N, C-alpha and C positions, 0 to 999 in steps of 0.2 A: 880636569882630571886631578890636579893638585889640590883643588878645593875639596873635591870628594874625599881624597885621602886624608886631609886634615880634619874634615868633619867626622869620618869614621874613626880616626885616632882619638879625637876628643871624646866622642861617645864611648868608645871602648874604655878609656881611662875613667870616665864618669860612672859608667855601669860597673866597673871593677871596684871603684871606691864605694859605691852605693851597696854592692853585694858584700863588702867586707864588714858592714855593720851587723852586729849580733843583736837583733831585735829581741830575741827569745832568751837572753842571758839571765842568769840568776841574779836576784837582787831585790832592792826595795824601791818602791815608787810611792809618791804622795800626790793627791789630786783633790779637785773639787769640781762641782758641776751644778747645772740648773736643769729643771725639766718641767714637765706637765704632769699633773697627777689627777687621775680620774678615780671617783669614789665607786666603791661597790659595797656600800654600807647596807646594814640590815635594820633600818629604822623606818618602818612603814608608819604612817602614809607620807613621810616627808621625803622631798626630792632635793637632794644637795647639788649645788653647782660643782663643777670640777675646778681645780685651782692649780697652783704652781708648787714646786718642791725644790729643795736645795739639799746637797750632800757634800760630805768630806769623806775621804777614804785614805787608807794605807794598804798597799799591795805588797805581798812578798812572793816573788816567783822563785820556786826551789827546783823546778824542772822546766825544760822547754815547753811542756805541754800542760803543766800543773801549777796552780798558784792558790794562795789564800788572800782574802780581802776582809779588812775590818772597815765597816761603813756606818756613819752616822747620817740619817736622813730625816729631814723635818718637812712637813707640808705646810703650806700657808692655809689660810681659812677656807674650809669648805662651808659655803653659806647655803641656808634654806630659808624660805619665806614661810612664816606661820600666819595664817589669816587671823586679823584681829589682835596680833601681838607683835612683839619685836621679832627681830631675826634670830634664828638658831644657827649656831656656828660650831663646827667641829674641827679639831686639829689632831694630827697624829705625828709621833716621832718613833723612830726605830734605831737600834744599835744591833747590827748583825755581824756575824763571823760567816763568810762565804767562801766555799770551795769553788775554784774556777778550772774548767778544762778548755784549753785552747786547741782549736782544731788545725790551725796553720801557724807557722813560726816565722813568716817573712814580715814585710812591711805592713800588711793588713792581716789582722789576727782576730778572726770570729771566735767567740767563746760562749760557754754555757756556765751558769752559776746557780748554785744551790746553797742556802744557808739558813741559820737558825740564830736567834737572839732574843732580845727583849724589846717590847714596845709599849707605848702608852698612847691611849686615845682619850680625848677630852671633849665634852660637850658644854657649851655655854648657852644659857637660855635666861633671858630677862634678869641678868646680873648674877645668877647662881650658876655654878659649874659642878660637874662631876666627871671623875676620870677613872680609868681602869688601866691597870698595868699587868702584862702577862707575857708569855712567850709569844714570839712572832717568827714566822718563816718567810723566806724570800726565794723565788725562783725566776731566772731571766735569761735572756739572750743579748749578747753585745758584740761590738766591733771596735777594736783599737786600731788606730791608723798612726803610724810613726812618721812625724814630720822630720825628725833626725834621730840620732842615737839616743837622746835623753828625753825628747818631748814627744808625747802622743796625744792625739785627740780621740774622742770615742763617742760612740752612740750606744744607748742601751734601752731595752724594754723589760721591765720586771713586774711581777705580781707580788705583793706583800699581803700575807695572810696571818691573822692572829688566832690564838688558841683561847678557850674559855670565853670570857665576856669580851675579850679584844677581838673576837671573830666577827663582832658588829662593825669593826672598823677596817675591813679589807679594802685595799686600794691598789691601783696599777700606777706605774710611772713610766714616762718615755722622755728621755732627755739626752744631753750631751755633757762631756766632761773634758777636762785638761789634766794631764798627768806629767810629772817630772820623775824620770827614772835615774836613780843613782847608780 
């Protein structure tokens, strides 16, 4: 009986301390992550392989359910084989400002994001390269999971789409991230 009382007391204090954390507080967070990038290019008849991606971000939470994110994302090489020639390679980077809507404010916070920015796509073929720079949009869903008051890990799926000539370089990403919340 005493053991049960001790266990219930410890759990009560632990859950009270856990509940006291304000995970949806206003403030800034910085983070970085890695992911998997899938191509949705418009370069017929070439078939590009999927690749990886890396990103850095700064978040500003100004309301328990709303935030802004600045994100720089770069893909590794999307490779395609060209019969009778050397390989064809494509890379894409983007710098976007994204609005975020958080559905929950507890330890687990799913969100929707939508943003606009600038991106650049580059094609390398037999030693020559060409690139195009234009506006780029981003739409995605994610989940932040807080390990403690200041550190969260997250998962995200997003589709990045270009405008003008950059629309040939559309791609999606799926990955994880680590953030520190000030």
